[in-house]
N, C-alpha and C positions, 0 to 999 in steps of 0.2 A: 504494500500500500504506500503510495507516495504521500508525503506530508501535505496537508491542506492548510493554507494560511487562513486563519480565522479573523485576524484583525491586528491592528498596531496601535500602540499608545506611546506617549512621551512619559517616561518615568523619572521623577526627580530624585537625585541622590545628593549626598554631601559634595560630590565632585562635579555636579552638573546634571544635565538632562541626558538620559539614555533612551534611544528609540527601541522599544521592545516589540517583538512580533510574537503573537500567540499562534501556535501551529499544532496540528495533530501529530501524534506519534503512534507507533504500534508496538505494544509489548510483545515479548517473545511468544506468549501464549495466544496472540492474535487479538487481544483486547485493545480498544482504542484508548488513548490518553491525550492529554494536552500539556504542552510545555511552553514556557516563555524564554525567548532567546534574544540577545542583542542583535538588532537588525543589521548593524555594521560589521560586527566581528564574529557573529555566530555563537558567542559565549552563552552557555546555559545560565538562566537566572532562576529557574525553578520549574518544578513539575506540579501542575495543578490538579492532577488526577490520582486516584487510588486504584491500584490493580488488584482486583479480588483474587483470593486464593482459589484453587480448584474446588474447594469445599463450599464456596460462596456463590451467590447468583452471578452469572456472567451477563454483562450488559449486551443488548442488541448492537449490531453493527451501527456505527455512527453515534453511539451513546457512550457516556463515561460517568464515573462517580467523581464529583468535584470535591477536592480537599480545600475547604475555605476557612480553616481555623489555623491557629498558631502563626508561624512565620508566613503562611500563605494568605492570611486574612485580607490584607490591603490589596495585594496583587489579584486575588480572586474577585474582590469587589470591583476592581477596574475592568476585569475580564467580563463580568456579568453585565456591566454597563454597556458593553458593545452590542448586546442584544443578539448574539449569534447562537444562543442556545435557549432551550426551554427546559425549565426544571420540572421534575415529576416528583413532588414531595411524598407521593405514595410509595415510591421505590427508593429505599435507603439501604445503606451498607454500614453495619457496625464496624467501627475502627477504634478499638480500645474504648476510651471514654467519650469518643466523638462519633458523629454520624455523618456519612457522606451521602449527598442527595444525587440521584441520577439526573443527568442533563443530556438532552438530545441536541445534536448539532443541526441547526436549521439554516445556516449560512450557505 
């Protein structure tokens, strides 16, 4: 599966503004994920998805579980603002003390 660019934002850091691109990734087990990378250097900034274990529910193609807590909270909020996914609050994945919600890519 080729990576699909889902959107781009300007991310403010202590050193200035970094253009970040959100794009799909494919985990080794075939599940879809989303990562943020520097648009200029390709440097990874974070993975915004959770890859379920084989014992957990596998998301449908084009869907992923969004990690929007801890160090991902601000970045995930900016990603959601792009409007390229639809959340399905009925479909969740337990991740320790947190819960990831299924998102379908609509872009």
